[in-house]
Residue, then its C-alpha position, 0 to 999 in steps of 0.5 A: m889286842l894292839r901292841v906298839s913298840v918303840s926301839d932306840g940305841s940306848p941300853d938304859l932301861p926306863e926307871q919305874r918311879a913310885y911317884a910322879d910329880p905332876y909339875a915335873v918337866s919329865g918323869r911322868g911317861l911311864h905313869l901315863v902308859r901304866s894308866l892308859t894301857h893293859r900291859f907294858g914293858a921294856d926289853p933289852r936288845r943287842q943294841g939298845k932297848s925296845i919299849w912296848f905297850e898293849l891295848d885290849s880290843a875293848a879299849 
């Protein structure tokens, strides 16, 4: 398994939308992550947040 995480200073957690407009300029990131990874999530931190995803070794 490979786990990748990215952190930033913003406390705002990502919003998981039920539908992503394929022609929108933004708002498709989590849909892409959901379709390409095995698990993903967001963890609040003392200052900001950490967004992560995991790929299975068979990926």
